N, C-alpha and C positions, 0 to 999 in steps of 0.2 A: 599289694597292688603293683602293677607295672608302672614304670616311670611315665609312660605315655598317659596314664591316668592321673598320677600324682602331680605332675607339673601343671596341667591346666587348673587343677583344683587349687594349688597354691596361688597361681596368678589371679584366679577368680576371687579368692578370698581377700585379696588386697584392693579390689575394686569397690567403689561405693555401691550401696544396695540399689538394685534396680538397673545398674548400668549394663549388666550382661544382657538382659532382655532387650534393652534399647539398642545395643550394638548388634545383636544377632537378628532381631526382627523389627521391622518398621512397617506395621500394617497400613494399608491405604484406607484413609478415613471414609472415602466415598464408597468403598465396596465392603466395609467391615460387616454390614448386615446382609450381604448377599450370600446365598449358598453357592457352592462350587458349580452346580448345574447352571444356575443363572449366570454366573460369570463366564462360563465356557460359551453358553449360547450368546451372550452379549458380545463377546469378542468376535466370534465367528460371524454373527449377523452384521456387526460393524464392518467387517471386511466385505461382505456382500453389498452393504450400503455404499461402500466406496466404489464397488463395481457398477452399481446403479447410477453413479455419477456420470456414466456414459451418456445419459439423457441430456446432460448439459452440452456435451460435445455435439449431439444431434441438433440441438437448437443452433449452435454455431454453424454446423454444416448446412442447415436450412438457410441461415442468413447469407452464407457464402453463395449458395445456389441462386438466391434472389438477387444478390448484388451482381453475380455473373450475368443473369438474365437481363438485368437493367442495362448493363454495359453493352450487351448484344443489341438491345432495343435502340440505344443511342446510336450505335454504329449503323444499324439498319435504317434509321431515320436519316442519317447523313447520306447513306447510299441512295435512299429514295429521293432526297433533295437533289442530289447530283443527276440521278437518272431523269427526273422530271424536267430539270433545267435543260438537259440535252435532247429530250424527246420533242417531237412535233406536238402541237396541241391536240390533234386527232388521235394520237397514240397514248395520251396520258391516262385516259380512263382504263384502257386495257392493261396498261402497266401497273396502275394502282390495284386493279382486281387481281392480277397475277401475284403481285407483292403480298396482298392480304391473304391469298390462298396459300402461298408458300410459307409465310410466317405464322399462319393460323391466328391472325389478329384481325381486328376491326379498325378501319381507317376512316376518320371523319375530318373534313376540311371546313374551316370557318373563315369567312372573309373579314375585312377590316371593320365591318359594322357589327360583327358578332354573330351573324346569321350562318347557319350550317349550309354549305354549298355542295357538299358531297358526303355520301355514306356508302361504304363498300357493302354493307348488308342489304342495301336497296338495289344495287346493280349486280351483285353477285351472291353466291351462296354464303350462308352464315357459317363462319369457321369455328365458332364455339357457341355453346348454349348454357345459359345460367339456369341451373336446375333448382327446382323448388324442393327444399328439404322435407316439407310435409308430405310429399309424394314418394319419398324414398323409403327403403326398408329400414327396420329398427337397427340393423347392424351399422348403417351409416350414422345413425344418431349416436350409437355407442362409440363409434370411432371419433366423431366430433367432440363428444363429451370427454373422451380420453385426451384428445388434442388440447382442449381447454385446461384440463387438469394438469397435464405436463407443462403447458405454457405457464400456468400459475406457479408450479413448483420451481421451475427453472428461472422464473422472473422474466419471461419473454416480454418485449414491448407490446403494448396494446395498439391495434390498428383499427380504423373505422370500418364499418360495413359499407359495401357498395350499394348504392341506390341509383337506378337509372333516372335522370332528371325528367320531370313532367314536361318541361319545355326545353328542348335541346338547343341551347345557344352557348356561345363562348363563355358567357358570364356564369353558366352553371358548372363550369369546370375550373377549379382553382389553378390547376396546372397550366391550362390554356392562358388564363389571365397572367400567370407568372411568366410564362414563356414570351407573351406579347410585351410585357413590361421589361424583362431582362434581356430579351433577344437570345437567350440560351435555352438548352433543353431543360424542361421541368418534369420531375418524376413524382408519382404518387403510388402508395401501396395501400390496397384495401382488401377486405375479405368479401368474396362473393357470398351469396346466400347459403351455399353449401359449405362454407368455410374453406374455400380454396383461394390461393393468392390471385388477385386481379391487379395486374400492373398496368399503369398508364404512363405514357410519355408524350409530351407536347413539344413541337418545334416550329419555328417560323420558317416557311419556304418562300423563295422569291420566284414567282411566276410572272405573268403579265402584271398582276397586282399581288402584293404581299398577302399570303394566307397562312393560317396556322393549322398544322396537321396534328390530329390527336390519334395516337396509336394505343389501343387497349388490348390486353392479352390475358386470358384466363390460364394461368400456369398450373393447371391441374396435375401435370406430371411431377411438379415439385412436391406436392402433398402426397402423391402416391409413393414417391421415392422415400420421403421422410417417414411415412407410416410403415412402409415395408422394413426400413432399418430399425424403427422403434419396435416393431413386432419381433424381429429377430433378436434384438437386445433383450426384450421382455422375456422371451423364451429362455435365453441364456441365463438371465438373472433368476428366473423362476427355478430352473434346473439347479443352478448353483446354490440358491437359497434352500431348496429342499434337501440337496445333498449335504449342505453345511449343517442344517438342523439335525438331520439323521446322524451324521458323523459326530455332531456335538453331543447328542443324546447318548450315542454309543460310548463316546469318550467319557462323558459324565458317569455313565453306568459303570464303566470299568474302573473309574477312580473313586466315585462316591460310595458305591456298594461295599467294596472291601474296607474303605475307611469307616463306614458305619459299623461293619462287623467288628473291626478292631476297637472302635469306641465303646460298643456294647460290652465286649469282653473286658475292656479296661474298667468300665463302671462296675461290672460284677466283681472284678478283683478288688476294686476299692471298697465296695460294700462288704466284701468278705462273706457273702451269703452262700457261695458255693466253694467248697474246699478245693476241689480240683477243677478250676476254670481253665478250659482249653482255649488259648489264644491262637487263632488261625495263623499258620506259618506261611500260607500261600506259596508252596514250593514251586509252582509252575510259573510264577512271575519272577522276571529277572530285572525289573525296573526298581525305582525308588520305593514304591509301595511294598513290593516284595521284601526289599531290604528292611523297611520299617516294620513290617509284620514279623519278620524273623527276629529283629532286634527286640521288639516288644515281647515276643514269646520267650526269648532267652532271658530278658529282664524279669519277666513274671516268674519263670522257673527259678532264677537266682534268688528272687525275693521270697518265693515259697520255701526254697532250701534254707535261706537265712532265717525265716520265721521258724521252720522246723528245728533248725539247729539251736535257735534261741530257746525254744520250748524244751528241747532235750537238755540243753545246758542248765536251764533253771531246775529241771527235775533232778539232774545229776548233782547240782550244787546242794539242793535240799537233802538229797540222800547222803552226800558226803559230810554235810555239816551235822546231821543228826547224831552220828556215832560219837564224835568228840564231845558234843554238847551233852548227850546222854551220859557219857563217862564222867564229865565234870559235875553234872547234877548228882550222879550217884556218889561221887567222892565227897561232895559238899554235904549231902544228906547223911553220909556215914560218919562224918566228923562228930556229929552229936551223939553217936551211939558207941564210939570206941572208948576204951577205958585206959589204954596205955599210950605213952608218948611215942613208942615205936610204931604202933598202928596209925596214930595220927600223922606221923612223919611220912609213912607210906602213902596215905591218902593225899597228903599235900603234894608229894612228888608226882603222883598220878595226875592230880589236877594241874600241876605246873606243866607236865609234859603235854597234856591235852590242850592247854591254853597255847603253848608254843605251836602245837600242831594246827590249832585253829588259826593262829597268826600266819603260819606258812600257807595254809590253804586259802585264806582270805586274800593274801598278797598275790598268790598265783592266779586265783579266780579274777581278781581285779586286773591283772596283767593280761590274762587271756581274753577278757571281755572288751578291753579297749585297744588292743594291739592293732586290730584290723582297721578301726576307725582312725587311729593315729597315723597309720601308714598311708591312708588315702589323702592326708593333708601334708605329708612330708615331701620336701623338695630333695630329690635324690642327688647325691654327689659321688664323685669317684672314690672308691674304697679299694685299697690294695689288700686283698684277703690274706695273702701270705704274711705281710707285715702285721696285720691285725691279729692273726693267730699267734704269731711270735710274741706279741705284746701280752696277749692273754695268758700264755704259758709262763711268761716271765712274772706276771702278777701272781699267778698261782704259786710259783716257787717262792716269791717274796712273802706270801702269807703262810708258807710252810704247810700247804695243803697236801704235798706229797710226803706224808709221814711214813715211818717204817711200817711195813705190812700192807701198804696200799700199792695199787698198780703203778708202774712207771709210764711215762708219756714220752713218745718219740715223734718228732715232727721233721719231715723232709721239707725244708724251707725252699721255696722256688726263688728264681731270680726276681729282683725288684721290678715292679710294674708289669710282670707277665701274667698276674692273676688279678687284674683290676676289673671291678664291676661297678655299676651305677646303683647306689642304694643308700640306705640309712645305716651308717657304721655301728651305731649303738644297738640297733635292732638285730643286725646280722651277728654282732658279737654275742648277743643274748641267745640267739638261735643255736649258734655253734657251741656255745658254752653248755647249753642244755643237752645237746647231743653228746658232748664229752662227758658230762656228769652221768648220763645214762650208761655210756660205755664203761666208765669207772665202777659204777655200782654193780654191774654184771660181771666184771672181771675178777678173777681170784686174787688173793693176796700175792704180791710180788709178780703179778701178771704184767702184760705190756699192752698199752693202747697206742696204736700207730695212726698218725694223722698225716695226710698228704694233700697238697693243693697243687693242681696242675691246670694247664690250659690246653684244650683240645678244640681246634677250629674256632668257632664263635662262642664256645662255652667254657666256663671255669668249673672244674670238678673238685669237690672237697670230699675226701674219703676218710672215714673214721672206723678203724677195725679194733675189735676187742678180743680177749681170750675167754669170753664167757661161754655159756652153753649153746649159743646160737638162737636163732628164731625159727620156729616152725613156719613152713610156707603159708599155712592157712591163717597165721597170726601176723603176717608182715604188714598188713594194712591196719589191723586192729590196734597195733601198738601206738599209732598216731591219733587214736581217738581220745577224747577227753575222759579223764578219770579211769584210764585203763589200769587194772589192779594187779596184773601179774608182776610180781617182784621177785628178786633173787632169794633163794633159800637162806634163812638166817638173818635177814635184814629186819631191824626193829620196825614194828607196825607204825604207820603214820609218818615215817621219815620223809616220804615223797608224796606229793599230792596227786600224781598221775596226770599232770598237765604239762610237764616239761616238753615232751615230744610233740604234743598238740600245739603248744605255743610255737615251737620251732617250725612246724609245718605251715602254720598261718603266716609266719614272718617270711619264710622262703617262698611260698606261693604269692605273697604280696610283692615279692621282687621278681615275679614272672619266672620263678624257678621251680624245681621239684626236689623232693626228698624221698628216698625209698630204701627199704631194707633188703639185703641180699646175702648170699654166702660170700665168704672171703675169697678173693681171687687166687691166693696162694694155696687154697685147699685145706688150710688149718682149721682147727675147731674154733668156733666163735662167730660173731655177727659182723656185718659190714654195712654201714649206713652211708649212702652216697648222696651228696647235695650237689645239684647242678644249677648254675646261675648263668644268665646271659653275660658274656664278656663285654667290656666297654668297646663300643663299635669303632671308635676312632683310633684304635691302636693296631699295630701290626700283629698279625696272628703268630702265635708261638706254639711250639709243641712241648712235650714233657721236659722238665728241667729238674735237676737234682739239688 
């Protein structure tokens, strides 16, 4: 395993159980039961709902229009008061009629006794008409219903309906009574029968005798303006809502559908009902879902290869164990039939050799089965490969493994720290030792095994050459398979388990490296095995050293 995989594993192993999931994912409780489609729709519709908040602004806009109109009415009454005071008595009626026509309002005057003394609707044309809603088309009813609904939603203040008094006196108008009492302008807002604003303002004017003028105005234009703006806003909100829903469904479709395909494929892999489950890779997608799909596909393929390798390994182990077990059984059964001590000693020697062979085989099988799992939990450290090989060879010399008649070993030692890699020193030593053992076993007596460790760019190369017969090109990958049985001529049967190079390749690949067989670079007879490992990244690059 590469260090990028090993390091997080070691850190995660030290955390309390469950802490990894808590740190990596903190699901929202309120949405834990919602599907992705529902969540996407909810988020986008919420954005549209915020846009619909423009209706609150329109209510404020209407209030400002009403306030502006009221202020205008106050100014108009003040101007009317000044104009009446300056005009001659015979000009006042014409002045009032013209004022009412210009402002499209109705003017009524009440004397100090409360009796109506003048009405512009009686002396001139009616400037507005209160319409009966029962006589209007259904579209107006729908508009009024919409007005009431929006007013209720935005919490608009409620105003009373306008009713023309049966007896038109000053006492019938609260604003007139208030103006007479306070001496200031009094304002009232009411709804006309067709639900349009009816504004009224009362003011005391000084003529020959004090009188109170009541100005009423049906501000139908305010309703038309607000309804037009609401209609435009409703169209915008409807279009945005429809677009948002369609885009949300499209987005949910592009997200949820591939996730469902991946989930179904993962379930089939888990159930194991289909041997060759195809996990969609979604090559056309370059987003996170495409990355997830390809990662799941690669993971499934790696899992399938791991299962296949395990099955093949179990079959190979069974096959390899049967031969020595059968030999031991045969030797034990023969002990009861032999007559001489010499024959009995031969059978015991055979049984002893087979037991030793079984012991080596079981040890190598155990090592091969656990090396990959152990590497995934190992914290890699800097390892100087040159120093490690030198120590290995010194240990071999101390154990007198280079006895007479065995190949010699030559090592071109590199400078210190030029061949440093990140890895597990014990495992790397085992892998290189297995390759050296393989080279020694194929080399002739008094041959030479050459070892070199160099750094080239961002890689460390370890080359092991022997003087053996070499390796056929079609066998250069097969020699790294478990229980590969091609052995040098004359070697005693069962001396090697056939797992040495397989274990070496597993260790090297676990360090993100490669191992390959090739011809010797010097053109001599023999084989050359090249191990390539990533160099330690925080060191200055070096070239070949002797």
